[in-house]
ROLUMVEX-399542 format. One record per residue (C-alpha): residue in three letters; x, y negated, z negated; residue number from 1. Coordinates in steps of 0.05 Angstrom, whole numbers, plus 32768, in hexadecimal, padded with zeros to 4 digits. Example, Ala and Ser with C-alpha at 12.3 -4.5 7.8 and 13.67 -1.06 7.14 Angstrom:
{kolza ALA; {80F6; 805A; 7F64}; 1} {kolza SER; {8111; 8015; 7F71}; 2} 
end
This chain:
{kolza MET; {7F89; 8143; 8025}; 1} {kolza THR; {7FB7; 8108; 8034}; 2} {kolza LEU; {7FF4; 810C; 8061}; 3} {kolza ALA; {801F; 810E; 8023}; 4} {kolza GLY; {7FF9; 814C; 800B}; 5} {kolza ARG; {7FD0; 812B; 7FD4}; 6} {kolza ILE; {7F8D; 814E; 7FCC}; 7} {kolza ARG; {7F4C; 812B; 7FBB}; 8} {kolza PRO; {7F1E; 815C; 7F95}; 9} {kolza LEU; {7ED8; 8156; 7FB1}; 10} {kolza ASP; {7EB5; 8177; 7F77}; 11} {kolza GLU; {7EBA; 8135; 7F50}; 12} {kolza VAL; {7E90; 8110; 7F84}; 13} {kolza SER; {7E48; 810A; 7F6C}; 14} {kolza VAL; {7E16; 8113; 7FA3}; 15} {kolza SER; {7DCF; 80FA; 7F9A}; 16} {kolza PRO; {7D96; 8118; 7FC2}; 17} {kolza ARG; {7D8D; 80D4; 7FE4}; 18} {kolza ASP; {7DD6; 80D2; 7FFC}; 19} {kolza ARG; {7DE7; 8117; 8015}; 20} {kolza ASP; {7E1D; 80FD; 8043}; 21} {kolza ALA; {7E47; 80E0; 8009}; 22} {kolza LEU; {7E73; 811D; 8004}; 23} {kolza ARG; {7E7F; 811D; 804E}; 24} {kolza ARG; {7E93; 80D3; 804D}; 25} {kolza VAL; {7EC4; 80DF; 8014}; 26} {kolza ALA; {7EE2; 811B; 8038}; 27} {kolza VAL; {7EEB; 80F5; 8079}; 28} {kolza ASN; {7F04; 80B5; 8057}; 29} {kolza THR; {7F36; 80D5; 8027}; 30} {kolza PRO; {7F6C; 80E7; 805A}; 31} {kolza ILE; {7F6B; 80A0; 8075}; 32} {kolza GLN; {7F66; 8076; 8036}; 33} {kolza GLY; {7F8E; 80A7; 800C}; 34} {kolza THR; {7FC7; 80A7; 803F}; 35} {kolza ALA; {7FC7; 805B; 8040}; 36} {kolza ALA; {7FCC; 805B; 7FF3}; 37} {kolza ASP; {8005; 808E; 7FF6}; 38} {kolza ILE; {802B; 8061; 8027}; 39} {kolza ALA; {8020; 8024; 7FFB}; 40} {kolza ARG; {803A; 804A; 7FBF}; 41} {kolza LYS; {8078; 8060; 7FE5}; 42} {kolza ALA; {8085; 8018; 7FFA}; 43} {kolza MET; {807F; 8001; 7FB2}; 44} {kolza VAL; {80B2; 8036; 7F9C}; 45} {kolza ASN; {80E1; 8021; 7FD3}; 46} {kolza PHE; {80D7; 7FD8; 7FC1}; 47} {kolza ALA; {80EA; 7FE7; 7F79}; 48} {kolza ALA; {8129; 8009; 7F90}; 49} {kolza ALA; {813C; 7FCE; 7FBD}; 50} {kolza PHE; {812C; 7F99; 7F88}; 51} {kolza PRO; {813C; 7FB1; 7F42}; 52} {kolza SER; {810F; 7F96; 7F0A}; 53} {kolza SER; {814A; 7F72; 7EEC}; 54} {kolza GLY; {814E; 7F43; 7F28}; 55} {kolza SER; {8126; 7F05; 7F3C}; 56} {kolza VAL; {80F8; 7F29; 7F6D}; 57} {kolza ARG; {80B9; 7F4A; 7F51}; 58} {kolza LEU; {8081; 7F72; 7F6F}; 59} {kolza THR; {8044; 7F54; 7F4E}; 60} {kolza LEU; {8006; 7F6F; 7F70}; 61} {kolza GLN; {7FEC; 7FA4; 7FA0}; 62} {kolza VAL; {7FAA; 7F95; 7FC3}; 63} {kolza HIS; {7F95; 7FCF; 7FF0}; 64} {kolza ASP; {7FCE; 7FD3; 8023}; 65} {kolza SER; {7FEE; 7F91; 800F}; 66} {kolza LEU; {8028; 7F86; 7FDF}; 67} {kolza VAL; {8033; 7F43; 7FBE}; 68} {kolza CYS; {8076; 7F30; 7FA0}; 69} {kolza GLU; {8095; 7EF4; 7F7E}; 70} {kolza CYS; {80DA; 7ED9; 7F8B}; 71} {kolza PRO; {8100; 7E98; 7F8A}; 72} {kolza GLY; {80EF; 7E6C; 7FC6}; 73} {kolza GLU; {8136; 7E6F; 7FE2}; 74} {kolza LYS; {8131; 7EBC; 7FE5}; 75} {kolza SER; {80EB; 7EBE; 8005}; 76} {kolza GLU; {8102; 7ECB; 804D}; 77} {kolza GLU; {8133; 7F02; 8038}; 78} {kolza VAL; {80FF; 7F23; 800B}; 79} {kolza ARG; {80C9; 7F1E; 8041}; 80} {kolza GLN; {80F5; 7F40; 8075}; 81} {kolza SER; {8109; 7F76; 8043}; 82} {kolza LEU; {80C1; 7F83; 802E}; 83} {kolza GLU; {80AB; 7F89; 8077}; 84} {kolza LYS; {80E2; 7FBD; 8085}; 85} {kolza ILE; {80D0; 7FE3; 8045}; 86} {kolza MET; {8086; 7FE5; 8055}; 87} {kolza GLU; {8090; 7FF7; 809F}; 88} {kolza GLY; {80C0; 802E; 808B}; 89} {kolza ALA; {8095; 804C; 8054}; 90} {kolza ALA; {807A; 8082; 8083}; 91} {kolza VAL; {8089; 809E; 80C7}; 92} {kolza LEU; {8049; 80A5; 80EE}; 93} {kolza ALA; {8038; 80B0; 8138}; 94} {kolza THR; {8025; 8066; 813A}; 95} {kolza PRO; {805A; 8038; 811B}; 96} {kolza LEU; {8045; 8010; 80DF}; 97} {kolza LYS; {8045; 7FC5; 80EA}; 98} {kolza VAL; {8044; 7F92; 80B3}; 99} {kolza GLU; {802A; 7F4B; 80B3}; 100} {kolza SER; {8048; 7F20; 807C}; 101} {kolza LYS; {803B; 7EDC; 805F}; 102} {kolza THR; {805E; 7EB1; 802D}; 103} {kolza GLY; {8045; 7E79; 8000}; 104} {kolza GLN; {804D; 7E56; 7FBE}; 105} {kolza ASN; {8010; 7E7A; 7FA1}; 106} {kolza LEU; {7FDC; 7EAF; 7FB2}; 107} {kolza GLY; {7FAE; 7E7A; 7FCF}; 108} {kolza GLN; {7FE1; 7E6B; 8005}; 109} {kolza VAL; {7FE9; 7EB3; 801B}; 110} 
end
């Protein structure tokens, strides 16, 4: 189960005789990766609230724990700072979430 309470059913995991530890790996990994996915989803919802789809800022891509957005160049610093706050505030954990952000003209630069 993730910290948000989402449950990963383990009966769907196929276990071959050669890989008996597969079920254990899924069970151990789910709370970690699942919680990270829940936090990323919460950040995307908060981003959508902060930057309505009718505006010039768009969330275009999620890659694992990274969010990629597009905006006019003159708004990049404001959007970067807002996105950092949104992502760092998506969950309250014992260890604070820290974000590293990059800006560029295209994906190759970030």
